[in-house]
py3Dmol code that shows the C-alpha trace and the ligand (Angstrom):
import py3Dmol

protein = """\
ATOM      1  CA  UNK A   1      32.788  35.687 -47.678  1.00  0.00           C
ATOM      2  CA  UNK A   2      35.718  37.170 -45.736  1.00  0.00           C
ATOM      3  CA  UNK A   3      39.178  37.513 -47.266  1.00  0.00           C
ATOM      4  CA  UNK A   4      40.479  34.906 -44.772  1.00  0.00           C
ATOM      5  CA  UNK A   5      37.958  32.370 -46.134  1.00  0.00           C
ATOM      6  CA  UNK A   6      38.873  33.278 -49.703  1.00  0.00           C
ATOM      7  CA  UNK A   7      42.568  32.781 -48.870  1.00  0.00           C
ATOM      8  CA  UNK A   8      41.899  29.363 -47.319  1.00  0.00           C
ATOM      9  CA  UNK A   9      39.848  28.310 -50.346  1.00  0.00           C
ATOM     10  CA  UNK A  10      42.562  29.618 -52.686  1.00  0.00           C
ATOM     11  CA  UNK A  11      45.401  27.760 -50.937  1.00  0.00           C
ATOM     12  CA  UNK A  12      43.375  24.511 -50.711  1.00  0.00           C
ATOM     13  CA  UNK A  13      42.249  24.723 -54.339  1.00  0.00           C
ATOM     14  CA  UNK A  14      45.828  25.034 -55.634  1.00  0.00           C
ATOM     15  CA  UNK A  15      47.099  22.361 -53.223  1.00  0.00           C
ATOM     16  CA  UNK A  16      44.521  19.845 -54.455  1.00  0.00           C
ATOM     17  CA  UNK A  17      44.677  20.920 -58.123  1.00  0.00           C
ATOM     18  CA  UNK A  18      46.990  18.028 -59.193  1.00  0.00           C
ATOM     19  CA  UNK A  19      44.352  15.632 -57.812  1.00  0.00           C
ATOM     20  CA  UNK A  20      41.420  17.265 -59.615  1.00  0.00           C
ATOM     21  CA  UNK A  21      40.667  14.276 -61.908  1.00  0.00           C
ATOM     22  CA  UNK A  22      40.535  11.931 -58.929  1.00  0.00           C
ATOM     23  CA  UNK A  23      38.362  14.404 -56.974  1.00  0.00           C
ATOM     24  CA  UNK A  24      36.036  14.803 -59.960  1.00  0.00           C
ATOM     25  CA  UNK A  25      35.472  11.016 -59.945  1.00  0.00           C
ATOM     26  CA  UNK A  26      34.331  11.413 -56.329  1.00  0.00           C
ATOM     27  CA  UNK A  27      31.920  14.115 -57.444  1.00  0.00           C
ATOM     28  CA  UNK A  28      34.061  16.986 -56.115  1.00  0.00           C
ATOM     29  CA  UNK A  29      34.555  19.641 -58.787  1.00  0.00           C
ATOM     30  CA  UNK A  30      35.834  23.111 -58.292  1.00  0.00           C
ATOM     31  CA  UNK A  31      36.228  26.165 -60.431  1.00  0.00           C
ATOM     32  CA  UNK A  32      39.892  27.053 -59.922  1.00  0.00           C
ATOM     33  CA  UNK A  33      39.732  30.327 -61.876  1.00  0.00           C
ATOM     34  CA  UNK A  34      36.590  31.433 -60.007  1.00  0.00           C
ATOM     35  CA  UNK A  35      38.289  30.760 -56.662  1.00  0.00           C
ATOM     36  CA  UNK A  36      41.453  32.614 -57.740  1.00  0.00           C
ATOM     37  CA  UNK A  37      39.437  35.548 -59.140  1.00  0.00           C
ATOM     38  CA  UNK A  38      37.533  35.885 -55.854  1.00  0.00           C
ATOM     39  CA  UNK A  39      40.764  35.834 -53.842  1.00  0.00           C
ATOM     40  CA  UNK A  40      42.583  38.425 -56.012  1.00  0.00           C
ATOM     41  CA  UNK A  41      39.656  40.755 -56.766  1.00  0.00           C
ATOM     42  CA  UNK A  42      40.251  43.342 -54.004  1.00  0.00           C
ATOM     43  CA  UNK A  43      43.964  43.651 -54.830  1.00  0.00           C
ATOM     44  CA  UNK A  44      43.085  43.873 -58.523  1.00  0.00           C
ATOM     45  CA  UNK A  45      40.706  46.767 -57.907  1.00  0.00           C
ATOM     46  CA  UNK A  46      43.330  48.650 -55.864  1.00  0.00           C
ATOM     47  CA  UNK A  47      45.799  48.871 -58.787  1.00  0.00           C
ATOM     48  CA  UNK A  48      45.657  52.272 -60.565  1.00  0.00           C
ATOM     49  CA  UNK A  49      43.964  52.237 -63.990  1.00  0.00           C
ATOM     50  CA  UNK A  50      47.155  53.053 -65.922  1.00  0.00           C
ATOM     51  CA  UNK A  51      48.856  49.919 -64.568  1.00  0.00           C
ATOM     52  CA  UNK A  52      45.901  47.660 -65.376  1.00  0.00           C
ATOM     53  CA  UNK A  53      45.447  45.924 -68.704  1.00  0.00           C
ATOM     54  CA  UNK A  54      43.043  43.803 -70.654  1.00  0.00           C
ATOM     55  CA  UNK A  55      45.158  41.176 -72.421  1.00  0.00           C
ATOM     56  CA  UNK A  56      43.020  39.084 -74.759  1.00  0.00           C
ATOM     57  CA  UNK A  57      44.110  35.884 -76.499  1.00  0.00           C
ATOM     58  CA  UNK A  58      44.311  35.917 -80.307  1.00  0.00           C
ATOM     59  CA  UNK A  59      41.628  33.187 -80.492  1.00  0.00           C
ATOM     60  CA  UNK A  60      38.982  35.891 -79.936  1.00  0.00           C
ATOM     61  CA  UNK A  61      39.702  37.967 -83.047  1.00  0.00           C
ATOM     62  CA  UNK A  62      37.339  37.882 -86.022  1.00  0.00           C
ATOM     63  CA  UNK A  63      37.960  35.857 -89.196  1.00  0.00           C
ATOM     64  CA  UNK A  64      38.311  38.979 -91.341  1.00  0.00           C
ATOM     65  CA  UNK A  65      40.495  40.780 -88.807  1.00  0.00           C
ATOM     66  CA  UNK A  66      42.076  43.975 -90.173  1.00  0.00           C
ATOM     67  CA  UNK A  67      44.646  44.312 -87.394  1.00  0.00           C
ATOM     68  CA  UNK A  68      48.378  44.735 -87.937  1.00  0.00           C
ATOM     69  CA  UNK A  69      51.019  43.041 -85.823  1.00  0.00           C
ATOM     70  CA  UNK A  70      53.542  44.908 -83.727  1.00  0.00           C
ATOM     71  CA  UNK A  71      56.531  43.150 -82.154  1.00  0.00           C
ATOM     72  CA  UNK A  72      56.145  45.481 -79.181  1.00  0.00           C
ATOM     73  CA  UNK A  73      52.370  45.506 -78.609  1.00  0.00           C
ATOM     74  CA  UNK A  74      51.048  42.374 -80.297  1.00  0.00           C
ATOM     75  CA  UNK A  75      47.927  42.426 -82.474  1.00  0.00           C
ATOM     76  CA  UNK A  76      46.896  46.065 -83.027  1.00  0.00           C
ATOM     77  CA  UNK A  77      43.111  46.149 -83.211  1.00  0.00           C
ATOM     78  CA  UNK A  78      41.723  48.805 -85.577  1.00  0.00           C
ATOM     79  CA  UNK A  79      38.130  48.380 -84.332  1.00  0.00           C
ATOM     80  CA  UNK A  80      36.849  46.986 -87.620  1.00  0.00           C
ATOM     81  CA  UNK A  81      33.796  45.501 -85.832  1.00  0.00           C
ATOM     82  CA  UNK A  82      34.417  41.954 -87.058  1.00  0.00           C
ATOM     83  CA  UNK A  83      34.666  40.932 -83.424  1.00  0.00           C
ATOM     84  CA  UNK A  84      34.101  42.450 -80.003  1.00  0.00           C
ATOM     85  CA  UNK A  85      37.752  43.226 -79.238  1.00  0.00           C
ATOM     86  CA  UNK A  86      37.360  46.726 -80.716  1.00  0.00           C
ATOM     87  CA  UNK A  87      34.518  47.537 -78.335  1.00  0.00           C
ATOM     88  CA  UNK A  88      36.697  46.446 -75.399  1.00  0.00           C
ATOM     89  CA  UNK A  89      39.600  48.498 -76.713  1.00  0.00           C
ATOM     90  CA  UNK A  90      37.371  51.605 -76.741  1.00  0.00           C
ATOM     91  CA  UNK A  91      36.225  50.924 -73.165  1.00  0.00           C
ATOM     92  CA  UNK A  92      39.849  50.549 -72.027  1.00  0.00           C
ATOM     93  CA  UNK A  93      40.827  53.828 -73.688  1.00  0.00           C
ATOM     94  CA  UNK A  94      37.962  55.608 -71.920  1.00  0.00           C
ATOM     95  CA  UNK A  95      38.828  54.029 -68.554  1.00  0.00           C
ATOM     96  CA  UNK A  96      42.583  54.707 -68.885  1.00  0.00           C
ATOM     97  CA  UNK A  97      43.474  50.998 -68.971  1.00  0.00           C
ATOM     98  CA  UNK A  98      46.012  49.398 -71.315  1.00  0.00           C
ATOM     99  CA  UNK A  99      44.661  47.046 -73.981  1.00  0.00           C
ATOM    100  CA  UNK A 100      46.445  44.271 -75.872  1.00  0.00           C
ATOM    101  CA  UNK A 101      45.705  41.195 -77.941  1.00  0.00           C
ATOM    102  CA  UNK A 102      48.476  38.680 -77.440  1.00  0.00           C
ATOM    103  CA  UNK A 103      49.578  36.021 -79.946  1.00  0.00           C
ATOM    104  CA  UNK A 104      51.001  33.694 -77.256  1.00  0.00           C
ATOM    105  CA  UNK A 105      51.604  33.129 -73.567  1.00  0.00           C
ATOM    106  CA  UNK A 106      55.328  33.872 -73.917  1.00  0.00           C
ATOM    107  CA  UNK A 107      54.513  37.146 -75.662  1.00  0.00           C
ATOM    108  CA  UNK A 108      52.182  38.043 -72.752  1.00  0.00           C
ATOM    109  CA  UNK A 109      54.977  37.393 -70.249  1.00  0.00           C
ATOM    110  CA  UNK A 110      57.325  39.770 -72.110  1.00  0.00           C
ATOM    111  CA  UNK A 111      54.539  42.339 -72.589  1.00  0.00           C
ATOM    112  CA  UNK A 112      53.915  42.498 -68.847  1.00  0.00           C
ATOM    113  CA  UNK A 113      57.598  43.414 -68.254  1.00  0.00           C
ATOM    114  CA  UNK A 114      57.755  45.987 -71.060  1.00  0.00           C
ATOM    115  CA  UNK A 115      54.505  47.752 -70.192  1.00  0.00           C
ATOM    116  CA  UNK A 116      54.919  47.560 -66.399  1.00  0.00           C
ATOM    117  CA  UNK A 117      51.511  45.915 -65.990  1.00  0.00           C
ATOM    118  CA  UNK A 118      50.550  45.196 -62.358  1.00  0.00           C
ATOM    119  CA  UNK A 119      47.064  43.747 -62.880  1.00  0.00           C
ATOM    120  CA  UNK A 120      45.580  42.066 -65.937  1.00  0.00           C
ATOM    121  CA  UNK A 121      42.292  40.554 -66.960  1.00  0.00           C
ATOM    122  CA  UNK A 122      42.297  38.092 -69.814  1.00  0.00           C
ATOM    123  CA  UNK A 123      40.673  35.050 -71.307  1.00  0.00           C
ATOM    124  CA  UNK A 124      42.040  31.515 -71.357  1.00  0.00           C
ATOM    125  CA  UNK A 125      40.709  28.028 -72.013  1.00  0.00           C
ATOM    126  CA  UNK A 126      40.807  25.264 -69.389  1.00  0.00           C
ATOM    127  CA  UNK A 127      43.801  23.684 -71.158  1.00  0.00           C
ATOM    128  CA  UNK A 128      45.876  26.914 -70.995  1.00  0.00           C
ATOM    129  CA  UNK A 129      44.824  27.527 -67.386  1.00  0.00           C
ATOM    130  CA  UNK A 130      45.994  24.058 -66.343  1.00  0.00           C
ATOM    131  CA  UNK A 131      49.246  24.528 -68.288  1.00  0.00           C
ATOM    132  CA  UNK A 132      49.785  27.930 -66.644  1.00  0.00           C
ATOM    133  CA  UNK A 133      49.208  26.512 -63.149  1.00  0.00           C
ATOM    134  CA  UNK A 134      51.823  23.803 -63.789  1.00  0.00           C
ATOM    135  CA  UNK A 135      54.436  26.160 -65.226  1.00  0.00           C
ATOM    136  CA  UNK A 136      53.944  29.520 -63.475  1.00  0.00           C
ATOM    137  CA  UNK A 137      54.590  30.387 -59.820  1.00  0.00           C
ATOM    138  CA  UNK A 138      51.253  31.417 -58.312  1.00  0.00           C
ATOM    139  CA  UNK A 139      51.497  33.214 -54.975  1.00  0.00           C
ATOM    140  CA  UNK A 140      49.189  34.999 -52.568  1.00  0.00           C
ATOM    141  CA  UNK A 141      50.554  38.280 -53.994  1.00  0.00           C
ATOM    142  CA  UNK A 142      49.933  37.450 -57.642  1.00  0.00           C
ATOM    143  CA  UNK A 143      51.187  35.384 -60.551  1.00  0.00           C
ATOM    144  CA  UNK A 144      54.908  35.630 -61.240  1.00  0.00           C
ATOM    145  CA  UNK A 145      55.538  36.307 -64.942  1.00  0.00           C
ATOM    146  CA  UNK A 146      59.334  36.452 -65.325  1.00  0.00           C
ATOM    147  CA  UNK A 147      60.489  39.236 -62.945  1.00  0.00           C
ATOM    148  CA  UNK A 148      57.038  40.725 -62.288  1.00  0.00           C
ATOM    149  CA  UNK A 149      54.086  39.762 -60.134  1.00  0.00           C
ATOM    150  CA  UNK A 150      50.723  40.427 -61.745  1.00  0.00           C
ATOM    151  CA  UNK A 151      47.298  40.340 -60.065  1.00  0.00           C
ATOM    152  CA  UNK A 152      45.097  38.348 -62.457  1.00  0.00           C
ATOM    153  CA  UNK A 153      41.424  38.013 -63.270  1.00  0.00           C
ATOM    154  CA  UNK A 154      40.642  35.207 -65.721  1.00  0.00           C
ATOM    155  CA  UNK A 155      37.550  34.667 -67.830  1.00  0.00           C
ATOM    156  CA  UNK A 156      37.339  31.107 -69.127  1.00  0.00           C
ATOM    157  CA  UNK A 157      36.799  30.888 -72.880  1.00  0.00           C
ATOM    158  CA  UNK A 158      33.882  28.949 -74.344  1.00  0.00           C
ATOM    159  CA  UNK A 159      36.047  26.157 -75.693  1.00  0.00           C
ATOM    160  CA  UNK A 160      39.523  24.905 -76.546  1.00  0.00           C
ATOM    161  CA  UNK A 161      39.820  26.450 -80.006  1.00  0.00           C
ATOM    162  CA  UNK A 162      42.597  28.718 -81.244  1.00  0.00           C
ATOM    163  CA  UNK A 163      40.571  30.117 -84.158  1.00  0.00           C
ATOM    164  CA  UNK A 164      36.975  30.844 -83.250  1.00  0.00           C
ATOM    165  CA  UNK A 165      36.583  31.326 -79.561  1.00  0.00           C
ATOM    166  CA  UNK A 166      34.306  33.352 -77.324  1.00  0.00           C
ATOM    167  CA  UNK A 167      34.199  34.717 -73.770  1.00  0.00           C
ATOM    168  CA  UNK A 168      31.676  36.327 -71.493  1.00  0.00           C
ATOM    169  CA  UNK A 169      32.107  39.806 -73.008  1.00  0.00           C
ATOM    170  CA  UNK A 170      29.533  41.354 -70.685  1.00  0.00           C
ATOM    171  CA  UNK A 171      31.507  40.195 -67.651  1.00  0.00           C
ATOM    172  CA  UNK A 172      34.695  41.657 -69.128  1.00  0.00           C
ATOM    173  CA  UNK A 173      32.914  44.986 -69.676  1.00  0.00           C
ATOM    174  CA  UNK A 174      31.632  44.970 -66.094  1.00  0.00           C
ATOM    175  CA  UNK A 175      35.149  44.331 -64.743  1.00  0.00           C
ATOM    176  CA  UNK A 176      36.400  47.424 -66.609  1.00  0.00           C
ATOM    177  CA  UNK A 177      33.422  49.593 -65.652  1.00  0.00           C
ATOM    178  CA  UNK A 178      32.627  48.389 -62.113  1.00  0.00           C
ATOM    179  CA  UNK A 179      35.816  46.664 -60.938  1.00  0.00           C
ATOM    180  CA  UNK A 180      36.405  42.960 -60.413  1.00  0.00           C
ATOM    181  CA  UNK A 181      34.633  42.926 -57.044  1.00  0.00           C
ATOM    182  CA  UNK A 182      31.446  44.492 -58.399  1.00  0.00           C
ATOM    183  CA  UNK A 183      31.440  42.364 -61.547  1.00  0.00           C
ATOM    184  CA  UNK A 184      32.062  39.015 -59.834  1.00  0.00           C
ATOM    185  CA  UNK A 185      29.324  39.654 -57.275  1.00  0.00           C
ATOM    186  CA  UNK A 186      26.844  39.382 -60.136  1.00  0.00           C
ATOM    187  CA  UNK A 187      28.365  36.084 -61.280  1.00  0.00           C
ATOM    188  CA  UNK A 188      29.757  34.907 -64.608  1.00  0.00           C
ATOM    189  CA  UNK A 189      33.279  34.043 -65.644  1.00  0.00           C
ATOM    190  CA  UNK A 190      32.603  31.094 -67.899  1.00  0.00           C
ATOM    191  CA  UNK A 191      31.166  31.475 -71.344  1.00  0.00           C
ATOM    192  CA  UNK A 192      28.459  28.971 -72.228  1.00  0.00           C
ATOM    193  CA  UNK A 193      29.160  26.717 -75.217  1.00  0.00           C
ATOM    194  CA  UNK A 194      26.831  27.942 -77.973  1.00  0.00           C
TER     195      UNK A 194
END
"""
ligand_1 = """\
8
SF4
S 37.680 44.451 -84.078
Fe 39.933 44.487 -83.927
S 40.559 42.422 -83.301
Fe 38.404 42.318 -83.973
S 38.538 41.672 -86.107
Fe 38.503 43.954 -86.093
S 40.649 44.654 -86.029
Fe 40.595 42.434 -85.529
"""
view = py3Dmol.view(width=600, height=400)
view.addModel(protein, "pdb")
view.setStyle({"model": 0}, {"cartoon": {"style": "trace"}})
view.addModel(ligand_1, "xyz")
view.setStyle({"model": 1}, {"stick": {}})
view.zoomTo()
view.show()
């Protein structure tokens, strides 16, 4: 698909988003995060590694998490292996990306300013995605988080659960290793409910 087609799909998808329940009753469903990911993927891949970040939601950390909390950097993973965040942290360190686990959306917005992040991949549930679309300016150049525009890639979490959630970890790894374009070509983006 050309970038012009992706742009048209992107603009239409966000225009019709408030009517999604009505459209769903007519049998028209669309994957808003998949459409946005496809539109932003080339720009995402052009951002230098040091200005890219994985920002994971706290709902992905393990029950026996050994992390500490930092007011500046959020949840500091110590790679205790009780969840897969440590593995992702290692991959980010090797690739020269930034890595964070955020306790809240507002924290993420401040983090992006402090760390000068220009592109970020993260996980979010459908509820948070819908809330973000209603409250955050989304433009053709990225998502405006306070004074900064960030090019996003979003992986939808398995469910709406703040304690024991899951994402498509293999897709996240491919985005870090192969870029968003390469990873999305092979599909994914939504974690199946176990
Ligand atoms: S791997 Fe990191 S985030 Fe996961 S439970 Fe251990 S310290 Fe917490």
